[in-house]
C-alpha positions in Angstrom: 10.0 20.2 6.2 13.4 19.1 7.5 16.6 20.0 5.8 18.0 17.6 3.4 14.7 16.2 2.4 15.0 13.7 -0.5 12.8 13.5 -3.6 10.4 10.6 -3.6 12.0 7.4 -5.0 10.6 6.6 -8.4 10.6 3.3 -10.3 12.9 2.9 -13.3 11.2 3.4 -16.6 11.8 2.2 -20.2 14.2 -0.6 -21.2 16.7 0.1 -18.4 13.9 0.2 -15.8 12.6 -3.1 -17.1 16.0 -4.8 -16.9 16.5 -3.5 -13.4 13.1 -4.8 -12.3 13.9 -8.2 -13.8 17.2 -8.4 -12.0 15.6 -7.4 -8.7 12.8 -9.9 -9.1 15.3 -12.6 -9.7 17.2 -11.6 -6.6 14.1 -11.6 -4.4 13.3 -15.1 -5.6 16.8 -16.3 -4.7 17.1 -18.5 -1.6 18.0 -16.6 1.6 17.1 -13.2 0.2 15.7 -10.9 2.8 13.4 -8.2 1.4 14.2 -4.6 2.3 11.1 -3.3 4.1 11.7 0.3 3.0 12.8 2.4 0.1 16.3 3.8 -0.1 17.3 7.4 -0.7 20.8 8.8 -1.7 23.6 7.4 0.4 21.6 4.3 1.3 19.3 6.2 3.7 16.0 4.5 4.2 12.8 6.4 3.5 10.1 6.3 6.1 8.4 2.9 6.2 5.2 2.5 4.2 4.1 -1.1 4.8 1.2 -1.0 7.2 1.1 -2.9 10.5 -1.9 -5.3 10.9 -4.8 -3.7 12.8 -3.7 -3.8 16.4 -4.4 -2.5 19.8 -2.7 0.9 20.0 -2.5 3.6 22.6 -1.4 7.1 21.6 -0.1 9.5 24.3 -0.1 13.0 22.8 0.2 16.6 23.8 -3.1 17.6 22.1 -6.0 16.0 20.4 -8.1 18.3 18.2 -11.3 16.3 18.4 -13.3 18.2 15.7 -16.6 17.1 17.1 -19.7 19.2 17.2 -18.7 20.7 20.6 -15.2 21.7 19.3 -13.3 19.8 22.0 -9.5 20.2 22.3 -7.9 17.8 24.8 -4.5 18.5 26.2 -2.2 15.7 27.5 -4.5 13.1 26.0 -4.7 9.4 25.2 -6.4 7.8 22.2 -7.0 4.1 22.2 -7.4 2.1 19.0 -8.8 -1.4 18.8 -9.7 -3.5 15.7 -9.6 -0.5 13.4 -11.8 1.8 15.5 -11.3 4.5 18.0 -12.0 2.8 21.3 -11.6 5.8 23.7 -10.3 9.4 23.7 -9.8 11.6 26.7 -7.3 13.2 29.1 -4.5 10.9 30.2 -5.7 11.2 33.8 -9.1 9.8 32.8 -8.2 7.1 30.2 -6.4 4.0 31.5 -4.3 2.2 28.9 -5.2 -1.6 29.2 -2.6 -4.3 29.2 -1.5 -5.6 25.8 -1.7 -2.3 24.0 1.3 -1.0 22.1 2.0 2.5 23.5 3.2 5.2 21.1 4.6 8.3 22.9 4.1 11.7 21.1 4.3 14.0 24.2 5.0 17.1 22.0 2.7 16.4 19.1 -0.9 17.0 17.9 -3.3 14.2 17.0 -5.8 15.4 14.3 -8.5 13.6 12.3 -7.5 12.2 9.0 -7.8 14.8 6.2 -10.6 14.3 3.7 -10.6 15.7 0.1 -13.8 15.9 -1.9 -12.1 16.4 -5.3 -9.3 14.0 -6.3 -8.1 12.5 -9.6 -4.9 10.7 -8.4 -6.3 7.8 -6.4 -6.9 6.1 -9.8 -5.2 5.9 -13.2 -4.7 9.3 -14.7 -4.9 7.6 -18.1 -8.7 7.1 -17.5 -9.3 10.6 -16.3 -11.4 11.9 -19.2 -13.3 9.5 -21.4 -15.0 12.1 -23.5 -17.3 9.8 -25.4 -20.5 11.9 -25.3 -21.2 15.2 -23.7 -23.0 13.3 -20.9 -21.6 9.8 -20.0 -23.9 8.3 -17.5 -22.5 4.8 -17.8 -18.9 5.5 -16.7 -17.4 4.8 -13.3 -14.0 5.4 -11.6 -14.1 2.2 -9.6 -12.2 0.1 -12.1 -9.4 2.7 -12.2 -8.5 2.5 -8.5 -4.7 2.2 -7.8 -4.5 1.6 -4.0 -0.8 1.9 -3.4 0.6 4.2 -6.1 3.4 6.6 -5.5 0.9 9.5 -5.5 -1.2 7.8 -2.8 1.9 7.1 -0.7 2.7 10.9 -0.7 -0.9 11.7 0.2 -0.6 9.4 3.2 2.6 11.3 4.2 0.6 14.5 4.1 -2.0 13.1 6.5 -4.7 12.6 3.9 -6.7 9.5 4.7 -9.9 9.7 2.5 -10.5 11.1 -1.0 -13.3 11.3 -3.5 -11.9 9.9 -6.8 -13.9 11.5 -9.6 -13.6 11.6 -13.4 -12.3 14.8 -15.0 -14.4 17.7 -16.3 -14.0 17.3 -20.1 -17.7 16.6 -20.4 -20.8 17.8 -18.6 -21.5 14.5 -16.9 -18.4 12.3 -16.8 -19.5 9.4 -14.6 -19.5 8.1 -11.0 -16.9 8.8 -8.4 -15.6 6.4 -5.7 -14.9 7.3 -2.1 -11.5 5.7 -1.3 -9.2 5.5 1.6 -5.5 6.1 1.0 -4.4 3.0 3.1 -4.6 -0.5 1.7 -3.2 -2.8 -0.9 -6.3 -3.9 -2.9 -9.4 -2.1 -4.2 -11.4 -4.0 -1.6 -9.2 -2.6 1.1 -9.6 1.0 0.2 -13.1 1.5 -1.4 -15.4 3.1 1.2 -18.4 3.7 -1.0 -19.3 3.1 -4.6 -20.9 5.0 -6.2 -19.4 7.8 -4.2 -20.9 10.6 -6.2 -22.0 11.6 -9.6 -19.5 14.0 -11.3 -21.1 16.9 -13.2 -19.2 19.8 -14.8 -20.9 23.0 -15.8 -19.1 25.5 -18.0 -15.4 25.9 -18.3 -13.7 22.7 -19.6 -16.8 21.1 -21.2 -17.1 24.1 -23.5 -14.2 22.7 -25.5 -16.0 19.4 -26.2 -16.0 18.5 -29.9 -16.4 21.7 -31.9 -17.5 23.7 -28.8 -20.6 24.2 -26.8 -22.3 27.1 -25.1 -23.8 27.2 -21.6 -27.4 27.2 -22.9 -27.0 23.8 -24.7 -24.9 22.3 -22.0 -27.4 23.1 -19.3 -30.3 21.8 -21.4 -28.4 18.6 -22.3 -27.4 17.9 -18.6 -31.0 18.6 -17.4 -32.4 16.2 -20.1 -30.0 13.4 -19.1 -30.9 13.8 -15.4 -34.7 14.0 -16.2 -34.4 10.7 -18.1 -32.5 9.1 -15.2 -35.2 10.3 -12.8 -38.0 9.0 -14.9 -36.2 5.6 -15.0 -35.8 5.6 -11.2 -39.5 6.5 -10.7 -40.7 3.7 -13.0 -38.7 1.2 -11.1 -39.8 2.7 -7.7 -43.5 2.4 -8.8 -42.9 -1.2 -9.9 -41.3 -2.0 -6.5 -44.2 -0.5 -4.7 -46.6 -2.7 -6.7 -48.1 0.3 -8.5 -46.8 -0.9 -11.9 -47.5 -4.4 -13.0 -45.0 -4.7 -15.9 -41.4 -4.8 -14.9 -39.4 -1.9 -16.5 -36.6 -2.7 -18.8 -33.1 -2.6 -17.2 -31.0 0.2 -18.6 -27.3 0.1 -17.6 -26.9 3.8 -18.4 -29.4 4.9 -15.8 -29.3 2.1 -13.2 -26.6 3.8 -11.2 -28.7 7.0 -10.9 -31.3 5.4 -8.6 -29.2 6.0 -5.5 -28.7 9.6 -6.6 -32.4 10.2 -6.5 -32.7 8.4 -3.2 -30.0 10.8 -1.9 -27.7 8.0 -1.0 -24.8 9.9 -2.5 -24.2 13.4 -3.8 -23.4 15.0 -7.1 -20.0 16.7 -7.0 -20.1 19.6 -9.4 -17.3 21.4 -11.2 -18.8 24.9 -11.0 -17.3 28.3 -10.8 -18.0 32.0 -11.4 -21.2 33.7 -10.3 -23.5 32.8 -13.2 -22.5 29.1 -13.2 -22.7 28.5 -9.5 -26.1 30.2 -9.5 -27.3 27.7 -12.2 -25.9 24.8 -10.3 -27.8 25.7 -7.1 -31.0 26.5 -9.0 -31.0 23.5 -11.4 -29.5 20.7 -9.4 -30.2 21.5 -5.7 -33.5 23.4 -5.9 -35.3 22.1 -8.9 -34.1 18.5 -9.1 -33.6 18.1 -5.3 -30.2 16.5 -5.6 -27.7 16.3 -2.7 -25.2 18.8 -4.1 -21.5 19.5 -3.4 -20.1 22.6 -5.1 -16.5 21.8 -6.1 -14.2 24.7 -7.1 -16.7 27.5 -6.3 -14.0 30.0 -7.4 -13.5 33.4 -8.9 -16.6 35.4 -7.9 -18.6 32.3 -7.1 -18.9 33.5 -3.5 -21.3 36.2 -4.6 -24.0 33.5 -4.8 -23.7 33.1 -1.0 -27.4 34.2 -0.3 -28.6 31.5 -2.7 -26.3 28.9 -1.2 -27.4 29.8 2.3 -31.0 29.3 1.3 -30.3 25.8 0.0 -28.7 22.7 1.5 -25.6 22.6 -0.7 -22.0 22.2 0.5 -19.2 24.5 -0.8 -15.8 22.8 -1.2 -13.6 25.5 -2.5 -10.4 25.1 -4.6 -7.9 24.7 -6.0 -7.6 28.4 -6.7 -7.3 30.3 -3.4 -7.8 33.8 -4.7 -8.7 35.9 -7.7 -8.5 39.6 -8.8 -12.0 41.0 -8.6 -12.3 43.7 -11.2 -15.4 45.3 -9.6 -13.6 45.7 -6.3 -10.2 46.3 -8.0 -8.4 44.2 -5.6 -7.3 40.6 -4.8 -9.9 38.6 -2.9 -9.5 35.3 -1.1 -12.1 32.8 -2.2 -12.7 31.2 1.1 -12.7 34.6 2.8 -15.4 35.7 0.3 -17.6 32.8 1.2 -16.9 33.1 5.0 -17.6 36.8 5.2 -20.8 36.4 3.3 -22.2 33.8 5.8 -21.3 30.4 4.3 -19.5 28.9 7.3 -20.7 25.6 8.6 -20.6 24.1 5.1 -17.3 25.5 3.8 -14.3 23.4 3.0 -11.4 23.2 0.6 -10.0 20.7 -2.0 -6.8 20.2 -4.1 -8.2 18.9 -7.4 -5.1 16.7 -7.3 -3.0 16.5 -9.3 -3.6 20.2 -10.0 -2.4 20.8 -6.4 -0.6 17.7 -5.0 -2.9 15.7 -2.7 -0.3 15.9 0.1 -0.6 19.7 0.1 -4.2 19.8 1.2 -3.3 21.5 4.4 -1.5 24.2 2.4 -4.8 24.9 0.6 -6.4 25.6 4.0 -3.4 27.7 5.1 -3.7 29.8 1.8 -7.3 30.4 2.7 -6.2 31.8 6.0 -3.6 34.0 4.4 -6.3 35.6 2.4 -8.8 36.2 5.2 -10.2 32.8 6.4 -9.8 31.7 10.1 -7.5 28.8 11.2 -9.9 26.7 13.2 -12.7 26.7 10.6 -10.0 26.1 8.0 -8.9 22.9 9.8 -12.5 21.9 10.0 -12.6 22.5 6.3 -10.3 19.6 5.6 -11.6 17.2 8.2 -15.1 17.6 9.7 -16.8 19.5 6.8 -15.8 17.3 3.9 -16.7 14.2 5.9 -20.2 15.7 6.4 -20.4 16.8 2.8 -19.8 13.3 1.6 -22.3 11.8 4.1 -19.5 10.0 6.0 -19.3 11.9 9.2 -20.6 8.9 11.2 -17.3 7.2 10.3 -14.8 10.0 9.6 -13.9 13.6 10.3 -13.5 13.6 14.1 -11.7 11.7 16.9 -14.6 10.0 18.7 -15.2 6.6 20.1 -16.7 4.2 17.6 -15.4 6.0 14.5 -12.8 4.6 12.1 -9.2 5.1 13.5 -8.2 7.5 10.8 -5.9 10.3 12.0 -2.5 11.9 11.7 0.1 12.7 14.3 1.6 16.1 13.6 4.6 18.1 14.9 2.3 21.0 15.4 -0.7 22.8 13.9 -1.3 21.1 10.5 -2.0 24.5 8.9 1.5 25.8 9.9 3.7 25.1 6.8 6.5 24.3 9.3 4.6 21.4 10.7 4.8 17.9 9.3 2.7 14.7 9.6 4.9 12.2 11.5 2.5 9.3 11.4 -0.7 8.4 9.5 -3.1 5.8 10.9 -5.9 4.5 8.6 -8.5 2.0 9.7 -6.3 1.3 12.8 -3.2 0.5 10.7 0.0 2.5 10.8 0.2 3.3 7.1 3.0 5.9 7.3 5.7 6.3 9.9 8.0 9.3 9.4 10.1 8.8 12.5 12.7 6.9 10.7 14.6 7.9 7.6 13.9 11.0 5.5 10.2 12.0 5.5 8.5 11.5 2.2 6.8 14.9 2.6 
């Protein structure tokens, strides 16, 4: 980051903050008042603008495009065309003509990289609603009503090149509700929600053990399984009725109605699971026996020792936020991503932040930490773009720079995994949602 970086501006709080906001609101309402389009830092310096341009026709001329497609293309001296929120064309500058009427943005020394995707986020919504620990399993809860599209936390995520997150409930209970796939650019929930339900959040071991007077793994696994079996039976009754095999219409149950898409594999279950025994249970119970589309969140400590089981299934491993642990059997520090990678889990390995545990804007640091402890840089960059987009079933829209996909990408001063690099511009759905070329960068 550049020297002299300012802390993010924060709204005033308490009585003084309320008075200040009232005075500012009155000033804005006064005739002839011109609104300041950006926030101000110390000395009156303006922070990088945050208000998005309308979707426009844009042409980016860059030094390098890391495409992140299935053939692992990297295009030097490249042009990316954006039209009506989608990527229109990408290729070498010699092969892609910029049509008339396009706004040309010159970044001749910069990298253009797909927007970063995080499968495990709690900061795209209200943290006050993170854990509604009503019952040990809470099938009726949903994060959609908690979405906060333009919060300070989301503005920082944009400044870190993050364009899509999976907002999920916390892990205070074994089954805490449905997640929401949300983009980080937009002003209303309708702007940002990409899919709802986005996933079903399940937590096995760890935090749920503290529920009420305490629970052991045996009861928690039994209770979670019973809830899912009831939900599956509900889905099967409705499916039989829809096929004409059942004459009497089943009774609607709001607790289990949302699960029907889960058993149709329209969205995954994202699972708080870690250590060998718990990851083994997750793979066996959820993926193999119940046949659910399963994403392993955390997958930490010695979870990588289940690699043979994971490779024999169709689950995805999204590791984090812990990057390493001290393995007592090996008597040394082991990188978690390195453990998975060296034991064969490669095409389906990514990382997460568990924001706010690790700030969302530091997602690339998570990948860099994985490399420090033995992972490899290019797979690590795939692990925050291509892989999580696939894990969430959104690769047809996200995760690579290809014609027809959503125009979600970041323009970086260099390799995003290099801590010296910074995201200079973030484009989401064809809108410039963050521009760090003017004023102190927000991150």
